[in-house]
DRENLUM-429360 format. One record per residue (C-alpha): x, y, z; residue number from 0. Coordinates in nm, 4 decimals, m for minus. Layout:
<pts>
PT, u, v, w, i
PT, X, Y, Z, NUM .
...
</pts>
This chain:
<pts>
PT, u, v, w, i
PT, m0.6940, m4.5403, 4.0078, 0 .
PT, m0.7770, m4.7742, 3.7309, 1 .
PT, m0.7506, m4.5825, 3.3295, 2 .
PT, m1.1250, m4.5886, 3.3551, 3 .
PT, m1.1762, m4.3586, 3.5970, 4 .
PT, m0.8466, m4.1648, 3.5222, 5 .
PT, m0.9649, m4.0955, 3.1832, 6 .
PT, m1.3331, m4.0069, 3.3674, 7 .
PT, m1.1702, m3.7505, 3.5023, 8 .
PT, m0.8921, m3.6292, 3.2814, 9 .
PT, m1.1195, m3.5600, 3.0310, 10 .
PT, m0.8254, m3.7594, 2.8645, 11 .
PT, m0.9813, m4.0895, 2.6563, 12 .
PT, m0.8950, m4.3923, 2.7246, 13 .
PT, m0.7030, m4.4918, 2.3931, 14 .
PT, m0.4961, m4.0837, 2.4475, 15 .
PT, m0.3582, m4.2560, 2.7710, 16 .
PT, m0.2898, m4.5778, 2.5860, 17 .
PT, m0.0429, m4.3824, 2.3187, 18 .
PT, 0.0222, m4.1867, 2.6221, 19 .
PT, 0.2436, m4.4712, 2.7878, 20 .
PT, 0.3130, m4.7062, 2.4073, 21 .
PT, 0.4784, m4.2998, 2.3312, 22 .
PT, 0.6759, m4.3198, 2.7178, 23 .
PT, 0.5269, m4.0299, 2.8418, 24 .
PT, 0.2561, m4.1578, 3.1005, 25 .
PT, 0.3867, m4.5057, 3.2866, 26 .
PT, 0.2280, m4.5966, 3.5565, 27 .
PT, 0.2996, m4.6864, 3.8717, 28 .
PT, 0.1104, m4.9917, 3.9698, 29 .
PT, m0.0327, m5.2814, 3.8589, 30 .
PT, m0.3298, m5.3812, 4.0394, 31 .
PT, m0.4041, m5.7620, 4.1162, 32 .
PT, m0.5588, m5.9106, 3.8191, 33 .
PT, m0.2707, m5.7101, 3.6558, 34 .
PT, m0.4797, m5.3749, 3.5514, 35 .
PT, m0.2432, m5.0486, 3.5310, 36 .
PT, m0.3333, m4.7838, 3.8835, 37 .
PT, m0.2400, m4.4983, 3.7992, 38 .
PT, m0.1668, m4.2463, 4.1368, 39 .
PT, m0.1584, m3.8622, 4.1650, 40 .
PT, 0.1675, m3.8049, 4.0290, 41 .
PT, 0.0871, m4.0259, 3.7161, 42 .
PT, m0.2587, m3.8224, 3.7135, 43 .
PT, m0.0270, m3.5036, 3.7517, 44 .
PT, 0.1490, m3.5674, 3.4449, 45 .
PT, m0.1452, m3.6213, 3.2207, 46 .
PT, m0.2640, m3.2902, 3.3328, 47 .
PT, 0.1081, m3.1710, 3.2546, 48 .
PT, 0.1071, m3.3252, 2.9316, 49 .
PT, m0.3028, m3.1340, 2.8479, 50 .
PT, m0.2062, m2.8563, 2.8991, 51 .
PT, 0.1411, m2.8337, 2.7175, 52 .
PT, m0.0750, m2.9717, 2.4097, 53 .
PT, m0.3360, m2.6505, 2.4994, 54 .
PT, 0.0183, m2.4658, 2.3526, 55 .
PT, 0.0407, m2.5973, 2.0247, 56 .
PT, 0.3517, m2.8577, 2.1359, 57 .
PT, 0.4502, m3.1872, 2.0031, 58 .
PT, 0.3736, m3.5181, 2.1846, 59 .
PT, 0.7701, m3.4957, 2.1258, 60 .
PT, 0.8408, m3.1604, 2.2493, 61 .
PT, 0.6254, m3.2312, 2.5738, 62 .
PT, 0.8154, m3.5247, 2.6028, 63 .
PT, 1.1324, m3.3270, 2.5842, 64 .
PT, 0.9910, m3.0556, 2.8441, 65 .
PT, 0.8826, m3.3149, 3.1124, 66 .
PT, 1.1288, m3.5744, 3.1346, 67 .
PT, 1.5693, m3.3861, 3.0735, 68 .
PT, 1.6028, m3.1352, 3.3681, 69 .
PT, 1.7922, m2.9233, 3.1419, 70 .
PT, 1.5231, m2.7508, 2.9456, 71 .
PT, 1.4748, m2.4430, 2.9500, 72 .
PT, 1.1295, m2.3932, 2.7874, 73 .
PT, 1.2313, m1.9964, 2.6390, 74 .
PT, 1.3196, m2.1671, 2.3890, 75 .
PT, 1.0698, m2.4044, 2.3136, 76 .
PT, 0.7626, m2.0591, 2.3632, 77 .
PT, 1.0238, m1.8193, 2.1729, 78 .
PT, 0.9828, m2.1172, 1.8259, 79 .
PT, 0.5684, m2.1553, 1.9278, 80 .
PT, 0.4945, m1.8239, 1.9376, 81 .
PT, 0.6686, m1.8044, 1.5754, 82 .
PT, 0.5117, m2.0726, 1.4808, 83 .
PT, 0.1731, m1.9293, 1.5550, 84 .
PT, 0.3595, m1.6028, 1.3835, 85 .
PT, 0.3144, m1.7708, 1.0149, 86 .
PT, 0.0613, m2.0312, 1.0531, 87 .
PT, m0.1947, m1.7314, 1.1240, 88 .
PT, 0.0185, m1.5554, 0.8413, 89 .
PT, m0.0213, m1.8432, 0.5680, 90 .
PT, m0.4384, m1.8125, 0.7263, 91 .
PT, m0.4950, m1.4088, 0.7180, 92 .
PT, m0.2840, m1.4651, 0.3163, 93 .
PT, m0.5430, m1.7165, 0.2116, 94 .
PT, m0.8881, m1.6032, 0.3872, 95 .
PT, m0.7560, m1.2442, 0.1242, 96 .
PT, m0.7086, m1.5022, m0.1894, 97 .
PT, m1.0650, m1.6625, m0.1051, 98 .
PT, m1.2550, m1.3116, m0.0615, 99 .
PT, m1.1020, m1.2440, m0.4023, 100 .
PT, m1.1923, m1.5213, m0.5769, 101 .
PT, m1.5323, m1.5099, m0.4591, 102 .
PT, m1.5218, m1.1216, m0.5373, 103 .
PT, m1.4112, m1.1985, m0.8803, 104 .
PT, m1.8506, m1.3762, m0.8647, 105 .
PT, m1.6282, m1.6789, m1.0645, 106 .
PT, m1.9208, m1.8573, m1.3651, 107 .
PT, m1.8000, m2.2329, m1.2258, 108 .
PT, m1.4532, m2.3959, m1.1789, 109 .
PT, m1.3092, m2.3055, m1.4904, 110 .
PT, m1.3894, m1.9367, m1.3752, 111 .
PT, m1.2446, m1.9723, m1.0017, 112 .
PT, m0.9191, m2.1857, m1.1146, 113 .
PT, m0.8544, m1.8917, m1.4059, 114 .
PT, m0.8612, m1.5890, m1.1627, 115 .
PT, m0.6272, m1.7925, m0.9122, 116 .
PT, m0.3511, m1.8123, m1.1792, 117 .
PT, m0.3884, m1.3777, m1.2369, 118 .
PT, m0.3624, m1.3551, m0.8580, 119 .
PT, m0.0946, m1.5434, m0.8933, 120 .
PT, 0.0890, m1.4179, m1.2095, 121 .
PT, 0.0405, m1.0603, m1.0435, 122 .
PT, 0.2705, m1.1685, m0.7169, 123 .
PT, 0.5431, m1.3303, m0.9803, 124 .
PT, 0.8738, m1.2848, m0.9910, 125 .
PT, 0.9130, m1.2678, m1.3231, 126 .
PT, 0.8050, m0.8599, m1.4433, 127 .
PT, 0.6442, m0.9820, m1.8022, 128 .
PT, 0.3680, m1.2468, m1.6024, 129 .
PT, 0.3025, m0.9718, m1.3909, 130 .
PT, 0.2010, m0.7037, m1.7237, 131 .
PT, 0.0744, m0.9681, m1.8797, 132 .
PT, m0.1117, m1.0546, m1.6097, 133 .
PT, m0.2979, m0.6644, m1.5396, 134 .
PT, m0.3678, m0.6381, m1.8889, 135 .
PT, m0.5476, m0.8833, m1.9063, 136 .
PT, m0.7622, m0.8744, m1.5880, 137 .
PT, m0.9486, m0.6024, m1.8029, 138 .
PT, m1.1121, m0.8061, m2.0693, 139 .
PT, m0.9674, m1.1256, m1.9724, 140 .
PT, m1.0815, m1.2336, m1.6686, 141 .
PT, m1.1985, m0.9986, m1.3705, 142 .
PT, m1.0002, m0.9312, m1.0453, 143 .
PT, m1.0483, m0.7682, m0.7976, 144 .
PT, m0.9836, m0.3840, m0.7776, 145 .
PT, m0.8095, m0.4746, m0.3887, 146 .
PT, m0.6051, m0.7006, m0.5640, 147 .
PT, m0.5667, m0.4417, m0.8142, 148 .
PT, m0.4435, m0.2066, m0.5627, 149 .
PT, m0.1978, m0.3950, m0.3258, 150 .
PT, 0.0084, m0.5765, m0.6689, 151 .
PT, 0.0234, m0.1246, m0.7752, 152 .
PT, 0.1548, 0.0220, m0.4357, 153 .
PT, 0.4209, m0.2223, m0.4396, 154 .
PT, 0.5636, m0.2794, m0.7702, 155 .
PT, 0.8772, m0.1461, m0.9033, 156 .
PT, 0.9045, m0.2019, m1.2300, 157 .
PT, 0.7758, 0.0998, m1.4562, 158 .
PT, 0.6402, m0.1562, m1.7093, 159 .
PT, 0.4535, m0.3055, m1.4704, 160 .
PT, 0.3364, 0.0003, m1.3016, 161 .
PT, 0.1599, 0.1946, m1.5969, 162 .
PT, m0.0275, m0.1605, m1.6592, 163 .
PT, m0.1189, m0.1844, m1.3106, 164 .
PT, m0.2799, 0.1605, m1.3358, 165 .
PT, m0.4070, 0.1513, m1.6440, 166 .
PT, m0.5496, m0.2010, m1.5236, 167 .
PT, m0.7209, 0.0436, m1.1895, 168 .
PT, m0.8120, 0.3107, m1.4626, 169 .
PT, m1.0584, 0.0620, m1.5526, 170 .
PT, m1.1506, m0.1841, m1.2871, 171 .
PT, m1.4155, 0.0665, m1.1421, 172 .
PT, m1.6155, 0.0773, m0.8027, 173 .
PT, m1.3749, 0.0951, m0.4550, 174 .
PT, m0.9877, 0.1922, m0.6268, 175 .
PT, m0.9415, 0.5703, m0.4593, 176 .
PT, m1.0253, 0.5254, m0.1331, 177 .
PT, m0.7458, 0.2100, m0.1179, 178 .
PT, m0.5097, 0.4290, m0.3015, 179 .
PT, m0.5867, 0.6708, m0.0635, 180 .
PT, m0.5695, 0.4057, 0.2696, 181 .
PT, m0.2120, 0.4025, 0.0556, 182 .
PT, m0.0972, 0.7734, 0.0515, 183 .
PT, m0.1107, 0.7065, 0.4620, 184 .
PT, 0.2253, 0.4371, 0.4201, 185 .
PT, 0.4974, 0.5119, 0.6137, 186 .
PT, 0.6866, 0.4560, 0.3243, 187 .
PT, 0.7273, 0.7289, 0.0633, 188 .
PT, 0.7693, 0.5140, m0.2463, 189 .
PT, 0.3729, 0.3890, m0.1716, 190 .
PT, 0.3020, 0.6851, m0.0761, 191 .
PT, 0.4120, 0.8516, m0.4711, 192 .
PT, 0.2521, 0.5331, m0.6002, 193 .
PT, m0.0857, 0.5431, m0.4306, 194 .
PT, m0.1337, 0.9248, m0.5841, 195 .
PT, 0.0208, 0.8735, m0.9209, 196 .
PT, m0.2905, 0.5472, m0.9717, 197 .
PT, m0.4793, 0.8413, m0.8037, 198 .
PT, m0.3973, 1.0318, m1.0845, 199 .
PT, m0.5005, 0.8235, m1.3434, 200 .
PT, m0.8316, 0.7487, m1.1902, 201 .
PT, m1.1197, 0.8936, m1.3855, 202 .
PT, m1.4241, 1.0174, m1.1698, 203 .
PT, m1.5254, 1.3359, m0.9410, 204 .
PT, m1.4511, 1.0395, m0.6512, 205 .
PT, m1.0328, 1.0507, m0.7261, 206 .
PT, m1.0409, 1.3815, m0.7599, 207 .
PT, m1.2172, 1.4681, m0.3947, 208 .
PT, m0.9366, 1.2237, m0.3179, 209 .
PT, m0.6383, 1.4547, m0.4827, 210 .
PT, m0.7577, 1.7285, m0.3827, 211 .
PT, m0.7658, 1.6092, m0.0108, 212 .
PT, m0.3842, 1.5170, m0.1247, 213 .
PT, m0.3636, 1.8391, m0.1560, 214 .
PT, m0.2890, 1.9567, 0.1589, 215 .
PT, m0.0647, 1.5621, 0.2753, 216 .
PT, 0.2368, 1.6340, 0.4629, 217 .
PT, 0.4381, 1.4734, 0.1788, 218 .
PT, 0.5636, 1.7060, m0.0738, 219 .
PT, 0.5858, 1.4843, m0.4047, 220 .
PT, 0.2131, 1.3652, m0.2892, 221 .
PT, 0.1199, 1.6913, m0.3066, 222 .
PT, 0.2569, 1.7665, m0.6073, 223 .
PT, 0.1321, 1.4947, m0.8535, 224 .
PT, m0.2218, 1.5169, m0.6709, 225 .
PT, m0.1747, 1.8874, m0.8339, 226 .
PT, 0.0129, 1.8343, m1.1766, 227 .
PT, m0.3644, 1.6015, m1.2352, 228 .
PT, m0.5487, 1.8395, m1.1100, 229 .
PT, m0.4607, 2.1223, m1.3021, 230 .
PT, m0.5303, 1.9130, m1.6008, 231 .
PT, m0.8629, 1.8285, m1.4401, 232 .
PT, m0.9304, 2.1994, m1.4354, 233 .
PT, m0.9153, 2.2359, m1.1282, 234 .
PT, m0.7910, 2.5628, m0.9791, 235 .
PT, m0.7602, 2.3610, m0.6083, 236 .
PT, m0.4255, 2.3510, m0.7123, 237 .
PT, m0.2728, 2.6581, m0.8269, 238 .
PT, m0.0769, 2.7078, m0.5281, 239 .
PT, 0.0566, 2.3851, m0.4448, 240 .
PT, 0.1526, 2.4200, m0.8556, 241 .
PT, 0.3110, 2.7521, m0.7576, 242 .
PT, 0.5139, 2.6556, m0.5221, 243 .
PT, 0.6614, 2.3886, m0.7144, 244 .
PT, 0.7853, 2.6783, m0.9840, 245 .
PT, 0.9213, 2.8125, m0.6840, 246 .
PT, 1.0811, 2.4655, m0.5303, 247 .
PT, 1.2217, 2.4151, m0.9079, 248 .
PT, 1.0139, 2.0197, m0.8697, 249 .
PT, 0.8828, 1.8951, m1.1558, 250 .
PT, 0.8225, 2.2950, m1.2656, 251 .
PT, 0.8649, 2.3536, m1.6139, 252 .
PT, 0.4946, 2.0190, m1.6142, 253 .
PT, 0.4019, 2.3204, m1.3460, 254 .
PT, 0.3909, 2.5958, m1.5041, 255 .
PT, 0.1729, 2.3805, m1.8224, 256 .
PT, m0.0782, 2.3047, m1.5443, 257 .
PT, m0.1093, 2.6166, m1.4924, 258 .
PT, m0.1364, 2.7282, m1.9167, 259 .
PT, m0.3982, 2.4492, m1.8742, 260 .
PT, m0.5638, 2.5512, m1.5721, 261 .
PT, m0.5590, 2.9697, m1.7249, 262 .
PT, m0.8679, 2.8616, m1.9578, 263 .
PT, m1.0508, 3.2297, m1.9048, 264 .
PT, m0.9704, 3.5576, m1.8088, 265 .
PT, m0.9968, 3.5392, m1.4994, 266 .
PT, m0.8432, 3.2246, m1.3742, 267 .
PT, m0.5681, 3.3494, m1.5460, 268 .
PT, m0.5667, 3.6444, m1.3802, 269 .
PT, m0.5291, 3.4776, m1.0756, 270 .
PT, m0.2533, 3.2828, m1.1855, 271 .
PT, m0.0731, 3.5543, m1.3063, 272 .
PT, m0.1413, 3.7626, m0.9679, 273 .
PT, m0.0214, 3.4333, m0.7787, 274 .
PT, 0.2985, 3.3924, m0.9688, 275 .
PT, 0.4487, 3.7784, m0.9185, 276 .
PT, 0.3695, 3.7850, m0.5684, 277 .
PT, 0.5806, 3.5097, m0.5386, 278 .
PT, 0.8301, 3.7646, m0.7962, 279 .
PT, 0.8202, 3.9996, m0.4820, 280 .
PT, 0.9036, 3.7951, m0.2074, 281 .
PT, 1.2242, 3.9049, m0.0647, 282 .
PT, 1.3382, 3.5437, 0.0288, 283 .
PT, 1.2068, 3.4433, m0.3646, 284 .
PT, 1.5477, 3.3193, m0.4835, 285 .
PT, 1.7134, 3.4080, m0.8776, 286 .
PT, 1.6720, 3.1304, m1.0520, 287 .
PT, 1.3140, 3.0991, m0.8781, 288 .
PT, 1.1954, 3.3775, m1.0155, 289 .
PT, 1.3654, 3.3237, m1.2906, 290 .
PT, 1.0833, 3.0094, m1.3139, 291 .
PT, 0.8531, 3.2167, m1.1773, 292 .
PT, 0.8966, 3.4775, m1.5159, 293 .
PT, 0.9242, 3.1564, m1.7550, 294 .
PT, 0.5935, 3.0060, m1.6514, 295 .
PT, 0.4591, 3.3891, m1.7247, 296 .
PT, 0.4878, 3.3471, m2.1153, 297 .
PT, 0.2160, 3.0879, m2.0482, 298 .
PT, m0.0624, 3.2572, m1.9204, 299 .
PT, m0.2946, 3.5090, m2.1373, 300 .
PT, m0.4123, 3.8406, m2.0194, 301 .
PT, m0.3318, 4.1344, m1.9316, 302 .
PT, m0.1795, 4.1086, m1.5846, 303 .
PT, 0.1005, 3.7961, m1.7129, 304 .
PT, 0.2213, 4.1288, m1.9910, 305 .
PT, 0.2503, 4.4299, m1.7733, 306 .
PT, 0.4431, 4.1759, m1.5131, 307 .
PT, 0.6593, 4.0501, m1.7736, 308 .
PT, 0.7175, 4.3522, m1.9738, 309 .
PT, 0.8351, 4.4809, m1.5422, 310 .
PT, 1.0107, 4.2211, m1.5665, 311 .
PT, 1.2352, 4.3027, m1.9142, 312 .
PT, 1.3308, 4.6168, m1.6939, 313 .
PT, 1.4379, 4.4270, m1.3739, 314 .
PT, 1.7790, 4.4951, m1.1995, 315 .
PT, 1.8348, 4.0687, m1.1979, 316 .
PT, 1.9817, 4.0903, m1.5730, 317 .
PT, 1.9491, 3.7160, m1.6056, 318 .
PT, 1.5617, 3.7677, m1.5379, 319 .
PT, 1.5006, 4.0963, m1.7351, 320 .
PT, 1.6491, 3.9028, m2.0399, 321 .
PT, 1.4237, 3.6590, m2.0550, 322 .
PT, 1.1265, 3.8254, m1.9828, 323 .
PT, 1.2251, 4.0770, m2.2465, 324 .
PT, 1.2688, 3.7227, m2.4948, 325 .
PT, 0.9537, 3.5291, m2.3236, 326 .
PT, 0.7732, 3.9475, m2.4596, 327 .
PT, 0.8584, 3.9105, m2.7749, 328 .
PT, 0.8016, 3.5765, m2.8736, 329 .
PT, 0.4031, 3.6411, m2.7246, 330 .
PT, 0.4074, 3.8971, m2.9651, 331 .
PT, 0.5424, 3.7167, m3.2515, 332 .
PT, 0.1612, 3.4646, m3.2390, 333 .
</pts>
C-alpha cells in the first residue's frame, strides 16, 4: 500500500508518516518498481500502535522505546504518565483559579490586572512580611477577591499575618462567612480553628448565623470560639457552651467575661446564675471546676447570683467557701 492510501485509511498525514520514518518509528517494508514506499499490513498495524500510544500522551521517543524494546514494561511508564497528568491538572486548576480571581477583582485595565496578580503572588509569598503587607493593602489599594483572602487565612500559620488577614476579611464584603463556614468542615483541626477565629471577627448577621450554627460543632475548640464571639454580640444561645467552658477550664476567664456581658438584663442574669448554680450542684463537678463556677458568679448581677454566693460561703469545700466569701465582700464594696 502506498503512502497516500495509508494516510487516507489511517488518518495520519503523509507528512507525519514521513516524519515517523525519519525517526525510525516506521520503516516501510518494501518499495515499488518505481521506488515509492510500500507499506505492509504489519507496517500499518505499527502506525495504529503509534497513534494509540500518542493518545496516552507519550512522546515519540517514548513510543519508539515502547515498541522496540523487548524488555520494556509499560506499568512504570503508565505510572509516570498518571503523575504527570495529575501535575498538569493541578497547574491548570491553579491557573484557572488565578484567572477567576483576577476576573472577580474586575480590574479597569492591564495595570489593574498586574496589580491584582502581584498582590495574589504576595499573599502566597514565603515572606511573612510580604504576606502581611499584601493583606493590609488588599482593603484600600487593590481589591482582592474574598476567596483568595479566605484561602490565605485558612492556611496562614504566622500569628501577625493571620491577624492581618482576619482584619482584611472583616472588610472584604459579602461571601466570606459562607466560605469560612466551609472551612469548619475541614478534617484538619488547625484549619477549623482558623476558620472560626476569622468568623468571630466578621461583622454582620450572616457571620452571626454561622457562629450560632458552630455552637453544635463536634470540635470543642470551634464551639468555644463561637460561644465567646456570640457572647460579645449579646447572643444568649452561647450561655450553655460558655458554662461548659468554665467547668472544663477551657478559656474559662474569657467565658466568665462573656457571661458577665450577656447578663445585661435581669432575666438573662438570672438564667446565667441558675445555670452556674445547677452545675455547682452536679455530683460530677470536681472541686477546681466548682471554684471556677463560684468566681463566674461574681460577675453576674442580681439576687439569684447573690444568694448562690452566700450559700457557697458555707460550702463544705473550704477553698470554694473562702472564694465565695471573698467575692461577697467585693460585691458589697461596689
